[in-house]
N, C-alpha and C positions, 0 to 999 in steps of 0.2 A: 831541602827539607820538604816533606810531603805536606799536603794541605791539612791532613789529619793531625800530623805532629805540630804544625804551626798553630792550629786551633787549640790543641791541648796546652801549648806554651802560653798562648794568650789567656786561656782560662786560669792558668797559674798566676799570671800577672794580675788578673782581676781579683783573685783570692788574696794576694799579697796586699793590694790596695785596700781591700776591705779590712784586713787584719791591722794595717797601719791606721786606718780611720778609727778603729775601735780600741786602739792601743792608747790608753789614757796618759801613761808616762811619756810616750812618744809625742802625743799632741801637746801636752803641757810643755815639754822641752822646746818645741818649735815656737813657743811664745817668747823665748829668750833670744834677744838680738844676737848674742855671741854665737848661739847654736846656728842661727840662720846664716850668719857670716861664714861659719865653718862649712855648712852645706854648700853654699854658693861657691866657695873656694874649691871644695872637693869636686863639684860638677864642672868647674872651669868657667862658670858664668861670671865670677868676680874674684879674680886671684888676689891673694893677700901676700904681703912680704913675709919671709920666713920667720922673723922674730915674733910675729903675731900668732904663729901656729905652734910655738914651742910648748905652750902650757896646755894644749888640748888633751894630752895623755892623762893629765891629772884632773880633767873635767869629766865626771861620769856621764853627764847629760850629753855632751858632745860625742863621746865615744859610743854611747848607746844609739844615738841617732845615726851616726855614720855607719854603724854596723847594720842597722835596718836598711839604710840606703844601699849598702853593698849587696845585701840580699835581694833587694828589688832590682838592682842593676843586673844581677846574675840572671834573673828570670826575663828581664827585658831583652837582654842580649840573645837569649834562646828564642825569643819571639820576634827578633829583628826590630825592636823598638828602642827609642831613646828613653832615658829615665824621665818620666813625666813629673818634673819638679814642681811646676805650677799646680798640678792636680794634688800632689801630696801636701804642699804648703797650705793649700786652701782647705785641707781636711776633707776632700771629696774622694769618692771611690769610682767616679765616672770618667771615662776617657773615650773620646771619639777617635776612631781609626780612619786611615786614609781611604779604605775601601767602602766606607759608609757604615760599617759595623760599629758596635759600641761595647765597651766594658762597663758593666754596672752591676752592683750588688753581688759581686763575685762571679758573674756570668758573662759569657760572650753572646751578645744579642745581635741578631741579623737585622739589616736595615728594613724599614717598613716598605712594603711594595708600593710603588707609585701607581696611581689610577691608570687603568688601561685606556688608551686613546681609542675613540670610536673610529671604526674603519671608514675610509673615504666613501665607500659605497653606501654606508648607513647614515651619512651626514645629510641633513635636510638642506635643500637649496635655500639660499637667501631670498627673502621676500623682496619684490621690487620696491624701490623708494616711493614713499607717499608724497604725492604732489600737494603741498599745502593750499593750493588754490582750487583743488578739485571740489571741495565742499561749497565754495562760492558759486561755481558753475552749476552744481546740482541745485543749489538754493534758487538761482535765477530761473532754471527750468521749472522748478516747482511753483514759483510765483507766477510764471507765464501760464502754467497749467491751471492754477487757481483762477487767474483772470479770465481764461477761456471758459471755464466752468461757470463763472458768475455771469458772463455775457450770454452763454447758452441758456442759463436758467432764466434770466430776464427775458430773453427772446421767447422761450417756451411759455412763460407766464403771459407774455403779450399775445401770443397766438391763442392761448386758452381764453383769454379775455375777449379777443377779437371774434372768436367763433362762438362765444356764449356757451362754453361747455359747463358752466355752473361752478358751484363751490367745490364739488368733488374734484374737478380737474385742477383747480387752483391748489387744493391740498396735495394732490399727487405731485404737482410741479414743485411745491415747497419741500416735500419729502425728498424728491430727487436732488434738490439743491443742498439739503442738509447732508445727505449721504455723500455726495461728491466733495463737499467742503471737508467732511470728516476724513475722507481718504487722502485728500491733499494735505490736511493738517498733520496726519500721521507721517506722511512723506517728509514734511518739514522737520519733524522731530528726529527722524532717522538720520538726516543729513546735518544735524546740529553738530558743529565741531567740538572735539574733546577740549575740556578746560573751560567751556562756557558755563554760566550759571544755570541751574535747573529752573 
């Protein structure tokens, strides 16, 4: 069978499933335990002794349901499918196929395309692992830098005082101290580890 013929046969199965789902008399008959037993016997799922099958011909509901199942069986054979008993008994018109396609609402639906994988050449390289102790080393260096700045500031103020440079020299030294402390403080903020309080 060609692919086109098989698709056409599958669409016919889908249409029969919709027809059975909308067939009120058929759906009501499936609520009768005796009808369900007859269907399972007919499909071979649960065979019954012959004496239990003798009265079927006098039961219109059983004969109607079996007639519809024979019609469905005819189309399923043409499509290479088994009779979807569970689908029919549940009142559904949807049937998943082995190739990923699906019968639904009387149509043959193609499978959803899977997302295309990114080419290896386009994948970004993994970042190197982060050393959890790196921020501590950076913090120590910043503290050492701050200490050096404070020492230099005190030394500068002492020189200014020793040479009697006056109030203007002391103000300049103090300004230098403030600027250097601000720079170091910003460095300490940048190396603060994630997760610490603000």
